[in-house]
BALOBA-1460 file (C-alpha; in Angstrom, 3 decimals):
// residues 392
<rec num="1" residu="x" x="-49.964" y="75.591" z="38.992"/>
<rec num="2" residu="x" x="-51.886" y="76.402" z="35.795"/>
<rec num="3" residu="x" x="-52.632" y="73.427" z="33.563"/>
<rec num="4" residu="x" x="-52.601" y="74.487" z="29.922"/>
<rec num="5" residu="x" x="-55.199" y="71.890" z="28.898"/>
<rec num="6" residu="x" x="-57.656" y="73.365" z="31.426"/>
<rec num="7" residu="x" x="-57.135" y="76.984" z="30.384"/>
<rec num="8" residu="x" x="-55.366" y="77.741" z="27.101"/>
<rec num="9" residu="x" x="-56.432" y="74.461" z="25.431"/>
<rec num="10" residu="x" x="-59.852" y="74.011" z="27.041"/>
<rec num="11" residu="x" x="-61.850" y="74.511" z="23.819"/>
<rec num="12" residu="x" x="-59.342" y="72.465" z="21.839"/>
<rec num="13" residu="x" x="-59.799" y="69.643" z="24.337"/>
<rec num="14" residu="x" x="-63.574" y="69.641" z="23.728"/>
<rec num="15" residu="x" x="-63.168" y="69.595" z="19.944"/>
<rec num="16" residu="x" x="-60.483" y="66.905" z="19.895"/>
<rec num="17" residu="x" x="-62.376" y="64.735" z="22.385"/>
<rec num="18" residu="x" x="-65.416" y="64.922" z="20.098"/>
<rec num="19" residu="x" x="-63.422" y="63.305" z="17.274"/>
<rec num="20" residu="x" x="-61.409" y="60.995" z="19.538"/>
<rec num="21" residu="x" x="-58.002" y="62.679" z="19.141"/>
<rec num="22" residu="x" x="-57.371" y="64.394" z="22.495"/>
<rec num="23" residu="x" x="-53.756" y="63.379" z="23.326"/>
<rec num="24" residu="x" x="-54.349" y="62.997" z="27.084"/>
<rec num="25" residu="x" x="-57.222" y="60.514" z="26.660"/>
<rec num="26" residu="x" x="-56.550" y="57.544" z="24.419"/>
<rec num="27" residu="x" x="-58.786" y="54.804" z="25.843"/>
<rec num="28" residu="x" x="-60.424" y="51.975" z="23.864"/>
<rec num="29" residu="x" x="-63.521" y="54.079" z="23.205"/>
<rec num="30" residu="x" x="-61.361" y="56.764" z="21.623"/>
<rec num="31" residu="x" x="-59.678" y="54.135" z="19.430"/>
<rec num="32" residu="x" x="-63.135" y="53.016" z="18.297"/>
<rec num="33" residu="x" x="-63.841" y="56.677" z="17.549"/>
<rec num="34" residu="x" x="-60.747" y="56.763" z="15.367"/>
<rec num="35" residu="x" x="-61.671" y="53.583" z="13.460"/>
<rec num="36" residu="x" x="-65.290" y="54.680" z="12.924"/>
<rec num="37" residu="x" x="-64.550" y="58.223" z="11.762"/>
<rec num="38" residu="x" x="-61.649" y="57.251" z="9.502"/>
<rec num="39" residu="x" x="-63.837" y="54.470" z="8.062"/>
<rec num="40" residu="x" x="-66.609" y="56.957" z="7.215"/>
<rec num="41" residu="x" x="-64.140" y="59.292" z="5.501"/>
<rec num="42" residu="x" x="-62.543" y="56.446" z="3.545"/>
<rec num="43" residu="x" x="-65.945" y="55.129" z="2.434"/>
<rec num="44" residu="x" x="-66.975" y="58.631" z="1.292"/>
<rec num="45" residu="x" x="-63.885" y="58.764" z="-0.939"/>
<rec num="46" residu="x" x="-64.436" y="55.229" z="-2.263"/>
<rec num="47" residu="x" x="-68.083" y="55.855" z="-3.206"/>
<rec num="48" residu="x" x="-67.001" y="58.916" z="-5.171"/>
<rec num="49" residu="x" x="-64.318" y="57.009" z="-7.043"/>
<rec num="50" residu="x" x="-66.716" y="54.159" z="-7.889"/>
<rec num="51" residu="x" x="-68.500" y="56.615" z="-10.194"/>
<rec num="52" residu="x" x="-65.810" y="55.725" z="-12.750"/>
<rec num="53" residu="x" x="-67.068" y="52.114" z="-12.773"/>
<rec num="54" residu="x" x="-70.576" y="52.949" z="-13.966"/>
<rec num="55" residu="x" x="-70.127" y="56.246" z="-15.824"/>
<rec num="56" residu="x" x="-68.214" y="56.912" z="-19.004"/>
<rec num="57" residu="x" x="-64.850" y="58.349" z="-18.045"/>
<rec num="58" residu="x" x="-64.469" y="61.829" z="-19.524"/>
<rec num="59" residu="x" x="-62.208" y="64.760" z="-18.637"/>
<rec num="60" residu="x" x="-65.266" y="66.568" z="-17.291"/>
<rec num="61" residu="x" x="-66.128" y="63.653" z="-14.981"/>
<rec num="62" residu="x" x="-62.522" y="63.395" z="-13.778"/>
<rec num="63" residu="x" x="-62.443" y="67.098" z="-12.889"/>
<rec num="64" residu="x" x="-65.796" y="66.997" z="-11.117"/>
<rec num="65" residu="x" x="-64.937" y="63.930" z="-9.049"/>
<rec num="66" residu="x" x="-61.395" y="64.834" z="-8.074"/>
<rec num="67" residu="x" x="-62.267" y="68.456" z="-7.238"/>
<rec num="68" residu="x" x="-64.244" y="67.016" z="-4.296"/>
<rec num="69" residu="x" x="-62.174" y="63.873" z="-3.655"/>
<rec num="70" residu="x" x="-59.061" y="65.959" z="-2.966"/>
<rec num="71" residu="x" x="-60.962" y="67.860" z="-0.259"/>
<rec num="72" residu="x" x="-62.016" y="64.595" z="1.386"/>
<rec num="73" residu="x" x="-58.399" y="63.400" z="1.096"/>
<rec num="74" residu="x" x="-57.377" y="66.493" z="3.071"/>
<rec num="75" residu="x" x="-59.964" y="65.618" z="5.747"/>
<rec num="76" residu="x" x="-58.777" y="62.000" z="5.948"/>
<rec num="77" residu="x" x="-55.089" y="62.869" z="5.854"/>
<rec num="78" residu="x" x="-55.383" y="65.258" z="8.797"/>
<rec num="79" residu="x" x="-57.385" y="62.806" z="10.869"/>
<rec num="80" residu="x" x="-55.114" y="59.810" z="10.275"/>
<rec num="81" residu="x" x="-51.826" y="61.749" z="10.561"/>
<rec num="82" residu="x" x="-52.788" y="63.412" z="13.824"/>
<rec num="83" residu="x" x="-54.121" y="60.114" z="15.194"/>
<rec num="84" residu="x" x="-50.896" y="58.268" z="14.358"/>
<rec num="85" residu="x" x="-48.723" y="60.999" z="15.907"/>
<rec num="86" residu="x" x="-50.972" y="61.740" z="18.890"/>
<rec num="87" residu="x" x="-48.379" y="60.469" z="21.411"/>
<rec num="88" residu="x" x="-45.691" y="62.724" z="19.930"/>
<rec num="89" residu="x" x="-48.086" y="65.678" z="20.126"/>
<rec num="90" residu="x" x="-48.750" y="64.793" z="23.774"/>
<rec num="91" residu="x" x="-45.014" y="64.873" z="24.547"/>
<rec num="92" residu="x" x="-44.711" y="68.320" z="22.958"/>
<rec num="93" residu="x" x="-47.654" y="69.590" z="25.008"/>
<rec num="94" residu="x" x="-46.009" y="68.246" z="28.167"/>
<rec num="95" residu="x" x="-42.788" y="70.025" z="27.179"/>
<rec num="96" residu="x" x="-44.753" y="73.254" z="26.701"/>
<rec num="97" residu="x" x="-46.358" y="72.731" z="30.125"/>
<rec num="98" residu="x" x="-42.896" y="72.332" z="31.696"/>
<rec num="99" residu="x" x="-41.837" y="75.673" z="30.242"/>
<rec num="100" residu="x" x="-44.995" y="77.272" z="31.650"/>
<rec num="101" residu="x" x="-44.343" y="75.782" z="35.105"/>
<rec num="102" residu="x" x="-40.887" y="77.380" z="35.244"/>
<rec num="103" residu="x" x="-42.305" y="80.909" z="35.061"/>
<rec num="104" residu="x" x="-42.316" y="82.848" z="38.336"/>
<rec num="105" residu="x" x="-42.399" y="86.473" z="37.151"/>
<rec num="106" residu="x" x="-45.948" y="87.895" z="37.097"/>
<rec num="107" residu="x" x="-45.319" y="89.776" z="33.850"/>
<rec num="108" residu="x" x="-44.082" y="86.638" z="32.116"/>
<rec num="109" residu="x" x="-47.135" y="84.701" z="33.306"/>
<rec num="110" residu="x" x="-49.313" y="87.541" z="32.023"/>
<rec num="111" residu="x" x="-47.659" y="87.230" z="28.613"/>
<rec num="112" residu="x" x="-48.495" y="83.513" z="28.363"/>
<rec num="113" residu="x" x="-52.057" y="84.193" z="29.523"/>
<rec num="114" residu="x" x="-52.459" y="86.891" z="26.867"/>
<rec num="115" residu="x" x="-51.366" y="84.558" z="24.071"/>
<rec num="116" residu="x" x="-53.513" y="81.781" z="25.511"/>
<rec num="117" residu="x" x="-56.600" y="84.022" z="25.459"/>
<rec num="118" residu="x" x="-55.922" y="85.073" z="21.868"/>
<rec num="119" residu="x" x="-55.628" y="81.435" z="20.780"/>
<rec num="120" residu="x" x="-58.812" y="80.561" z="22.664"/>
<rec num="121" residu="x" x="-60.693" y="83.405" z="20.985"/>
<rec num="122" residu="x" x="-59.462" y="82.292" z="17.566"/>
<rec num="123" residu="x" x="-60.602" y="78.740" z="18.315"/>
<rec num="124" residu="x" x="-64.062" y="79.952" z="19.358"/>
<rec num="125" residu="x" x="-64.495" y="82.132" z="16.241"/>
<rec num="126" residu="x" x="-63.423" y="79.395" z="13.793"/>
<rec num="127" residu="x" x="-65.630" y="76.857" z="15.562"/>
<rec num="128" residu="x" x="-68.679" y="79.125" z="15.303"/>
<rec num="129" residu="x" x="-67.986" y="79.787" z="11.621"/>
<rec num="130" residu="x" x="-67.750" y="76.045" z="10.906"/>
<rec num="131" residu="x" x="-70.957" y="75.279" z="12.841"/>
<rec num="132" residu="x" x="-72.939" y="77.993" z="11.056"/>
<rec num="133" residu="x" x="-71.466" y="77.050" z="7.677"/>
<rec num="134" residu="x" x="-72.195" y="73.333" z="7.935"/>
<rec num="135" residu="x" x="-75.693" y="74.071" z="9.255"/>
<rec num="136" residu="x" x="-76.446" y="76.282" z="6.245"/>
<rec num="137" residu="x" x="-75.139" y="73.594" z="3.884"/>
<rec num="138" residu="x" x="-77.424" y="71.017" z="5.495"/>
<rec num="139" residu="x" x="-80.401" y="73.391" z="5.234"/>
<rec num="140" residu="x" x="-79.819" y="73.996" z="1.517"/>
<rec num="141" residu="x" x="-79.952" y="70.236" z="0.876"/>
<rec num="142" residu="x" x="-83.389" y="69.774" z="2.451"/>
<rec num="143" residu="x" x="-84.815" y="73.227" z="1.718"/>
<rec num="144" residu="x" x="-87.063" y="72.048" z="-1.125"/>
<rec num="145" residu="x" x="-88.570" y="69.339" z="1.089"/>
<rec num="146" residu="x" x="-89.141" y="71.843" z="3.894"/>
<rec num="147" residu="x" x="-90.967" y="74.147" z="1.484"/>
<rec num="148" residu="x" x="-93.119" y="71.238" z="0.296"/>
<rec num="149" residu="x" x="-94.215" y="70.574" z="3.866"/>
<rec num="150" residu="x" x="-94.801" y="74.237" z="4.753"/>
<rec num="151" residu="x" x="-96.626" y="75.152" z="1.541"/>
<rec num="152" residu="x" x="-98.232" y="71.691" z="1.250"/>
<rec num="153" residu="x" x="-97.136" y="71.270" z="-2.350"/>
<rec num="154" residu="x" x="-97.991" y="67.836" z="-3.683"/>
<rec num="155" residu="x" x="-95.762" y="68.024" z="-6.746"/>
<rec num="156" residu="x" x="-93.102" y="65.327" z="-6.677"/>
<rec num="157" residu="x" x="-89.543" y="66.533" z="-7.069"/>
<rec num="158" residu="x" x="-86.501" y="64.583" z="-8.139"/>
<rec num="159" residu="x" x="-83.652" y="64.501" z="-5.678"/>
<rec num="160" residu="x" x="-80.164" y="65.132" z="-7.014"/>
<rec num="161" residu="x" x="-77.138" y="64.244" z="-4.924"/>
<rec num="162" residu="x" x="-74.826" y="67.306" z="-5.055"/>
<rec num="163" residu="x" x="-71.657" y="65.181" z="-5.111"/>
<rec num="164" residu="x" x="-71.032" y="62.644" z="-7.876"/>
<rec num="165" residu="x" x="-71.137" y="59.188" z="-6.247"/>
<rec num="166" residu="x" x="-72.020" y="55.611" z="-7.033"/>
<rec num="167" residu="x" x="-73.501" y="53.489" z="-4.240"/>
<rec num="168" residu="x" x="-74.840" y="50.796" z="-6.641"/>
<rec num="169" residu="x" x="-78.360" y="51.481" z="-5.381"/>
<rec num="170" residu="x" x="-81.163" y="53.774" z="-6.536"/>
<rec num="171" residu="x" x="-80.103" y="57.304" z="-5.606"/>
<rec num="172" residu="x" x="-83.711" y="58.498" z="-5.863"/>
<rec num="173" residu="x" x="-85.088" y="55.790" z="-3.592"/>
<rec num="174" residu="x" x="-82.301" y="55.904" z="-1.011"/>
<rec num="175" residu="x" x="-81.606" y="59.626" z="-1.335"/>
<rec num="176" residu="x" x="-81.849" y="60.375" z="2.383"/>
<rec num="177" residu="x" x="-79.560" y="57.502" z="3.375"/>
<rec num="178" residu="x" x="-76.982" y="58.613" z="0.823"/>
<rec num="179" residu="x" x="-77.268" y="62.214" z="2.011"/>
<rec num="180" residu="x" x="-76.924" y="61.061" z="5.621"/>
<rec num="181" residu="x" x="-73.663" y="59.288" z="4.785"/>
<rec num="182" residu="x" x="-72.276" y="62.207" z="2.788"/>
<rec num="183" residu="x" x="-73.367" y="64.813" z="5.334"/>
<rec num="184" residu="x" x="-71.834" y="62.777" z="8.169"/>
<rec num="185" residu="x" x="-68.556" y="62.530" z="6.254"/>
<rec num="186" residu="x" x="-68.582" y="66.287" z="5.574"/>
<rec num="187" residu="x" x="-69.326" y="67.083" z="9.222"/>
<rec num="188" residu="x" x="-66.528" y="64.794" z="10.408"/>
<rec num="189" residu="x" x="-64.132" y="66.307" z="7.872"/>
<rec num="190" residu="x" x="-64.994" y="69.902" z="8.692"/>
<rec num="191" residu="x" x="-64.801" y="69.430" z="12.458"/>
<rec num="192" residu="x" x="-61.585" y="67.435" z="12.086"/>
<rec num="193" residu="x" x="-60.092" y="70.351" z="10.158"/>
<rec num="194" residu="x" x="-61.320" y="72.847" z="12.764"/>
<rec num="195" residu="x" x="-60.233" y="70.726" z="15.763"/>
<rec num="196" residu="x" x="-56.743" y="69.929" z="14.469"/>
<rec num="197" residu="x" x="-56.254" y="73.361" z="12.886"/>
<rec num="198" residu="x" x="-57.214" y="75.272" z="16.034"/>
<rec num="199" residu="x" x="-55.077" y="72.926" z="18.139"/>
<rec num="200" residu="x" x="-52.051" y="73.810" z="16.016"/>
<rec num="201" residu="x" x="-53.001" y="77.497" z="16.175"/>
<rec num="202" residu="x" x="-53.107" y="77.319" z="19.979"/>
<rec num="203" residu="x" x="-49.813" y="75.404" z="20.116"/>
<rec num="204" residu="x" x="-47.873" y="77.764" z="17.857"/>
<rec num="205" residu="x" x="-49.492" y="80.794" z="19.504"/>
<rec num="206" residu="x" x="-48.201" y="79.606" z="22.869"/>
<rec num="207" residu="x" x="-44.756" y="79.183" z="21.314"/>
<rec num="208" residu="x" x="-44.976" y="82.817" z="20.185"/>
<rec num="209" residu="x" x="-45.578" y="83.609" z="23.854"/>
<rec num="210" residu="x" x="-42.332" y="81.813" z="24.769"/>
<rec num="211" residu="x" x="-40.443" y="83.904" z="22.189"/>
<rec num="212" residu="x" x="-42.050" y="87.029" z="23.667"/>
<rec num="213" residu="x" x="-40.854" y="86.032" z="27.149"/>
<rec num="214" residu="x" x="-37.307" y="85.631" z="25.814"/>
<rec num="215" residu="x" x="-37.528" y="89.169" z="24.360"/>
<rec num="216" residu="x" x="-38.894" y="90.474" z="27.653"/>
<rec num="217" residu="x" x="-36.044" y="88.927" z="29.651"/>
<rec num="218" residu="x" x="-33.353" y="90.365" z="27.391"/>
<rec num="219" residu="x" x="-34.882" y="93.830" z="27.371"/>
<rec num="220" residu="x" x="-35.415" y="94.016" z="31.134"/>
<rec num="221" residu="x" x="-32.016" y="92.529" z="31.949"/>
<rec num="222" residu="x" x="-30.329" y="95.446" z="30.164"/>
<rec num="223" residu="x" x="-32.630" y="97.938" z="31.894"/>
<rec num="224" residu="x" x="-31.787" y="96.314" z="35.251"/>
<rec num="225" residu="x" x="-28.075" y="96.718" z="34.454"/>
<rec num="226" residu="x" x="-28.531" y="100.431" z="33.720"/>
<rec num="227" residu="x" x="-30.222" y="100.984" z="37.086"/>
<rec num="228" residu="x" x="-27.854" y="98.950" z="39.247"/>
<rec num="229" residu="x" x="-24.345" y="98.142" z="38.153"/>
<rec num="230" residu="x" x="-22.270" y="95.936" z="40.418"/>
<rec num="231" residu="x" x="-20.356" y="92.654" z="40.312"/>
<rec num="232" residu="x" x="-23.209" y="90.878" z="42.075"/>
<rec num="233" residu="x" x="-25.749" y="92.251" z="39.657"/>
<rec num="234" residu="x" x="-23.499" y="91.366" z="36.722"/>
<rec num="235" residu="x" x="-23.858" y="87.690" z="37.643"/>
<rec num="236" residu="x" x="-27.622" y="88.129" z="37.969"/>
<rec num="237" residu="x" x="-27.871" y="89.811" z="34.558"/>
<rec num="238" residu="x" x="-25.771" y="87.049" z="32.983"/>
<rec num="239" residu="x" x="-28.096" y="84.440" z="34.490"/>
<rec num="240" residu="x" x="-31.129" y="86.270" z="33.092"/>
<rec num="241" residu="x" x="-29.599" y="86.503" z="29.622"/>
<rec num="242" residu="x" x="-28.740" y="82.794" z="29.733"/>
<rec num="243" residu="x" x="-32.347" y="81.990" z="30.703"/>
<rec num="244" residu="x" x="-33.621" y="84.162" z="27.844"/>
<rec num="245" residu="x" x="-31.343" y="82.384" z="25.344"/>
<rec num="246" residu="x" x="-32.478" y="79.034" z="26.747"/>
<rec num="247" residu="x" x="-36.151" y="79.967" z="26.348"/>
<rec num="248" residu="x" x="-35.453" y="81.096" z="22.798"/>
<rec num="249" residu="x" x="-33.707" y="77.816" z="22.014"/>
<rec num="250" residu="x" x="-36.519" y="75.737" z="23.505"/>
<rec num="251" residu="x" x="-39.154" y="77.659" z="21.556"/>
<rec num="252" residu="x" x="-37.311" y="76.945" z="18.303"/>
<rec num="253" residu="x" x="-36.876" y="73.324" z="19.341"/>
<rec num="254" residu="x" x="-40.616" y="72.960" z="20.037"/>
<rec num="255" residu="x" x="-41.490" y="74.506" z="16.673"/>
<rec num="256" residu="x" x="-39.112" y="72.249" z="14.746"/>
<rec num="257" residu="x" x="-40.341" y="69.183" z="16.632"/>
<rec num="258" residu="x" x="-43.998" y="69.850" z="15.781"/>
<rec num="259" residu="x" x="-43.169" y="70.514" z="12.115"/>
<rec num="260" residu="x" x="-41.071" y="67.331" z="12.011"/>
<rec num="261" residu="x" x="-43.821" y="65.275" z="13.705"/>
<rec num="262" residu="x" x="-46.491" y="66.339" z="11.196"/>
<rec num="263" residu="x" x="-44.200" y="66.905" z="8.209"/>
<rec num="264" residu="x" x="-45.800" y="64.198" z="6.030"/>
<rec num="265" residu="x" x="-49.231" y="65.680" z="6.722"/>
<rec num="266" residu="x" x="-48.045" y="69.193" z="5.860"/>
<rec num="267" residu="x" x="-46.442" y="68.061" z="2.575"/>
<rec num="268" residu="x" x="-49.551" y="66.149" z="1.471"/>
<rec num="269" residu="x" x="-51.826" y="69.022" z="2.502"/>
<rec num="270" residu="x" x="-49.861" y="71.347" z="0.234"/>
<rec num="271" residu="x" x="-50.205" y="68.972" z="-2.743"/>
<rec num="272" residu="x" x="-53.906" y="68.218" z="-2.222"/>
<rec num="273" residu="x" x="-54.684" y="71.864" z="-1.403"/>
<rec num="274" residu="x" x="-53.090" y="73.213" z="-4.593"/>
<rec num="275" residu="x" x="-54.755" y="70.479" z="-6.696"/>
<rec num="276" residu="x" x="-58.202" y="71.071" z="-5.140"/>
<rec num="277" residu="x" x="-57.931" y="74.848" z="-5.569"/>
<rec num="278" residu="x" x="-56.916" y="74.531" z="-9.234"/>
<rec num="279" residu="x" x="-59.707" y="72.092" z="-10.116"/>
<rec num="280" residu="x" x="-62.426" y="74.052" z="-8.327"/>
<rec num="281" residu="x" x="-61.296" y="77.288" z="-10.003"/>
<rec num="282" residu="x" x="-61.691" y="75.499" z="-13.320"/>
<rec num="283" residu="x" x="-65.170" y="74.258" z="-12.355"/>
<rec num="284" residu="x" x="-66.264" y="77.806" z="-11.506"/>
<rec num="285" residu="x" x="-64.974" y="79.044" z="-14.855"/>
<rec num="286" residu="x" x="-66.647" y="76.130" z="-16.656"/>
<rec num="287" residu="x" x="-70.034" y="76.732" z="-15.000"/>
<rec num="288" residu="x" x="-69.860" y="80.460" z="-15.775"/>
<rec num="289" residu="x" x="-68.880" y="79.820" z="-19.402"/>
<rec num="290" residu="x" x="-71.574" y="77.223" z="-20.067"/>
<rec num="291" residu="x" x="-74.164" y="79.271" z="-18.129"/>
<rec num="292" residu="x" x="-75.187" y="76.303" z="-16.008"/>
<rec num="293" residu="x" x="-77.512" y="76.722" z="-13.024"/>
<rec num="294" residu="x" x="-75.927" y="79.079" z="-10.482"/>
<rec num="295" residu="x" x="-76.613" y="76.563" z="-7.676"/>
<rec num="296" residu="x" x="-73.912" y="74.396" z="-9.248"/>
<rec num="297" residu="x" x="-71.373" y="77.031" z="-8.194"/>
<rec num="298" residu="x" x="-72.088" y="76.714" z="-4.482"/>
<rec num="299" residu="x" x="-69.971" y="73.622" z="-3.802"/>
<rec num="300" residu="x" x="-66.896" y="74.763" z="-5.840"/>
<rec num="301" residu="x" x="-67.080" y="78.194" z="-4.188"/>
<rec num="302" residu="x" x="-67.194" y="76.603" z="-0.737"/>
<rec num="303" residu="x" x="-64.237" y="74.356" z="-1.596"/>
<rec num="304" residu="x" x="-62.211" y="77.350" z="-2.794"/>
<rec num="305" residu="x" x="-63.105" y="79.331" z="0.325"/>
<rec num="306" residu="x" x="-62.115" y="76.462" z="2.646"/>
<rec num="307" residu="x" x="-58.777" y="75.822" z="0.902"/>
<rec num="308" residu="x" x="-57.753" y="79.492" z="0.673"/>
<rec num="309" residu="x" x="-58.775" y="80.161" z="4.276"/>
<rec num="310" residu="x" x="-56.830" y="77.107" z="5.481"/>
<rec num="311" residu="x" x="-53.755" y="78.055" z="3.446"/>
<rec num="312" residu="x" x="-53.816" y="81.638" z="4.681"/>
<rec num="313" residu="x" x="-54.234" y="80.808" z="8.367"/>
<rec num="314" residu="x" x="-51.493" y="78.152" z="8.260"/>
<rec num="315" residu="x" x="-49.016" y="80.448" z="6.512"/>
<rec num="316" residu="x" x="-49.959" y="83.455" z="8.643"/>
<rec num="317" residu="x" x="-49.213" y="81.337" z="11.697"/>
<rec num="318" residu="x" x="-45.801" y="80.446" z="10.281"/>
<rec num="319" residu="x" x="-45.141" y="84.141" z="9.632"/>
<rec num="320" residu="x" x="-46.099" y="84.986" z="13.223"/>
<rec num="321" residu="x" x="-43.635" y="82.437" z="14.620"/>
<rec num="322" residu="x" x="-40.863" y="83.783" z="12.360"/>
<rec num="323" residu="x" x="-41.594" y="87.394" z="13.355"/>
<rec num="324" residu="x" x="-41.617" y="86.583" z="17.088"/>
<rec num="325" residu="x" x="-38.311" y="84.758" z="16.739"/>
<rec num="326" residu="x" x="-36.869" y="87.743" z="14.883"/>
<rec num="327" residu="x" x="-38.134" y="90.113" z="17.607"/>
<rec num="328" residu="x" x="-35.824" y="88.410" z="20.120"/>
<rec num="329" residu="x" x="-32.791" y="89.462" z="18.077"/>
<rec num="330" residu="x" x="-34.200" y="92.911" z="17.348"/>
<rec num="331" residu="x" x="-34.727" y="93.532" z="21.068"/>
<rec num="332" residu="x" x="-31.178" y="92.396" z="21.797"/>
<rec num="333" residu="x" x="-29.781" y="94.567" z="18.966"/>
<rec num="334" residu="x" x="-31.788" y="97.683" z="19.851"/>
<rec num="335" residu="x" x="-30.981" y="97.480" z="23.556"/>
<rec num="336" residu="x" x="-28.032" y="99.387" z="25.006"/>
<rec num="337" residu="x" x="-25.970" y="96.208" z="25.223"/>
<rec num="338" residu="x" x="-22.731" y="98.146" z="24.745"/>
<rec num="339" residu="x" x="-22.980" y="99.576" z="28.284"/>
<rec num="340" residu="x" x="-23.411" y="96.136" z="29.813"/>
<rec num="341" residu="x" x="-20.485" y="94.314" z="31.458"/>
<rec num="342" residu="x" x="-18.112" y="92.537" z="29.066"/>
<rec num="343" residu="x" x="-19.389" y="89.096" z="30.045"/>
<rec num="344" residu="x" x="-22.969" y="90.126" z="29.275"/>
<rec num="345" residu="x" x="-21.876" y="91.748" z="25.996"/>
<rec num="346" residu="x" x="-20.338" y="88.440" z="24.943"/>
<rec num="347" residu="x" x="-23.601" y="86.595" z="25.616"/>
<rec num="348" residu="x" x="-25.644" y="89.142" z="23.652"/>
<rec num="349" residu="x" x="-23.195" y="89.145" z="20.734"/>
<rec num="350" residu="x" x="-23.442" y="85.365" z="20.643"/>
<rec num="351" residu="x" x="-27.240" y="85.689" z="20.478"/>
<rec num="352" residu="x" x="-26.976" y="88.264" z="17.671"/>
<rec num="353" residu="x" x="-24.684" y="85.960" z="15.730"/>
<rec num="354" residu="x" x="-27.289" y="83.196" z="15.936"/>
<rec num="355" residu="x" x="-29.880" y="85.678" z="14.683"/>
<rec num="356" residu="x" x="-27.975" y="86.249" z="11.447"/>
<rec num="357" residu="x" x="-29.661" y="83.099" z="10.114"/>
<rec num="358" residu="x" x="-33.401" y="83.567" z="9.725"/>
<rec num="359" residu="x" x="-35.532" y="80.992" z="11.530"/>
<rec num="360" residu="x" x="-38.138" y="79.420" z="9.218"/>
<rec num="361" residu="x" x="-40.841" y="76.764" z="9.452"/>
<rec num="362" residu="x" x="-39.481" y="74.584" z="6.677"/>
<rec num="363" residu="x" x="-41.639" y="71.750" z="5.339"/>
<rec num="364" residu="x" x="-39.926" y="68.959" z="3.468"/>
<rec num="365" residu="x" x="-36.886" y="71.112" z="2.716"/>
<rec num="366" residu="x" x="-38.798" y="72.795" z="-0.129"/>
<rec num="367" residu="x" x="-41.407" y="75.075" z="1.382"/>
<rec num="368" residu="x" x="-41.396" y="77.728" z="4.112"/>
<rec num="369" residu="x" x="-44.648" y="78.576" z="5.911"/>
<rec num="370" residu="x" x="-45.033" y="82.358" z="5.580"/>
<rec num="371" residu="x" x="-47.168" y="84.956" z="3.841"/>
<rec num="372" residu="x" x="-44.745" y="84.737" z="0.944"/>
<rec num="373" residu="x" x="-45.335" y="80.974" z="0.918"/>
<rec num="374" residu="x" x="-49.105" y="81.568" z="0.837"/>
<rec num="375" residu="x" x="-48.718" y="83.815" z="-2.206"/>
<rec num="376" residu="x" x="-46.562" y="81.151" z="-3.852"/>
<rec num="377" residu="x" x="-49.225" y="78.457" z="-3.284"/>
<rec num="378" residu="x" x="-52.018" y="80.635" z="-4.688"/>
<rec num="379" residu="x" x="-49.829" y="81.546" z="-7.657"/>
<rec num="380" residu="x" x="-49.087" y="77.860" z="-8.294"/>
<rec num="381" residu="x" x="-52.798" y="76.998" z="-8.082"/>
<rec num="382" residu="x" x="-53.716" y="79.724" z="-10.572"/>
<rec num="383" residu="x" x="-50.916" y="78.561" z="-12.888"/>
<rec num="384" residu="x" x="-52.208" y="74.966" z="-12.875"/>
<rec num="385" residu="x" x="-55.744" y="76.255" z="-13.402"/>
<rec num="386" residu="x" x="-54.508" y="78.233" z="-16.434"/>
<rec num="387" residu="x" x="-52.861" y="75.109" z="-17.863"/>
<rec num="388" residu="x" x="-56.055" y="73.048" z="-17.395"/>
<rec num="389" residu="x" x="-58.201" y="75.804" z="-18.887"/>
<rec num="390" residu="x" x="-55.937" y="76.225" z="-21.921"/>
<rec num="391" residu="x" x="-56.046" y="72.467" z="-22.678"/>
<rec num="392" residu="x" x="-59.744" y="71.907" z="-21.983"/>
């Protein structure tokens, strides 16, 4: 028996264990992990907001602070939401494992393995990108000091913290401690996003595999009927169609359950993501207009890249689930169902009737995860950016 957590979710297990959110291991040490990491993220947000206590509040300050705060809110929201719902996620993974254990056909097992490998590859690629990206960010923060050591330059340089914060201590004197805290918070946030995001990618990708198995069963049941047509085989075909419909139903049920479990997180991610994208677009435009140092653009550009990439992957995943669900009905419609026995025709017609309503990953009753939804989010972000820019 193949355990999904040891094969399809092996990399996800490593990432989630690193941040204390692996559903199958929730000991006291992992709870301490949760408290420590969420505390670091909360403190990073607080020390950015305290800048309003010591600095004159201006529209420019508000935009600069909240363009970064919203990103940290996304980090914190994902971590806390997933941690609170970790038991529900575990139940869904067990349900997915039960579906996998029912498979006996070698071709159906091969289908699940194919989707598992694709999800694993995606997890590995995104993890490598995040590691390289965060490493480069860390290097840029200490590059001037490294050059001083290599070139033995004795000129003193002032240290500027790239994110507006207020720790109520000398930022020059305690620069490295402040940078350690901020860098730790960024690392936790980035790896939380990668760990949870890739876990959801692997989960939904495996659900796509279940939809594919349902399509396979329908298609091959009709082919089997064309080859051998008898009363005995009619009962066998009917049983196969019923199993295919059941797999299709369970795949939709799993998808809806995961969306329902993390619905609050998804809704808040949409709001914070659109707000962060709009504000960072404005900061880029502001820096370009005022001809400020180009290095000031690095952080807003990274924020925009992270948000757009996250939005695209999430909505592309929703589109994939919708397309795989639709393929089940297309396979049933395009098959030669009209030559099947009357009982089998009735089952297929019932399936086609259910397919008349498009299956969607609906969030909060207002938003559907799809490529069209991604375009809508980007359009909304640009619209809000235009409003901010016109009233600057």
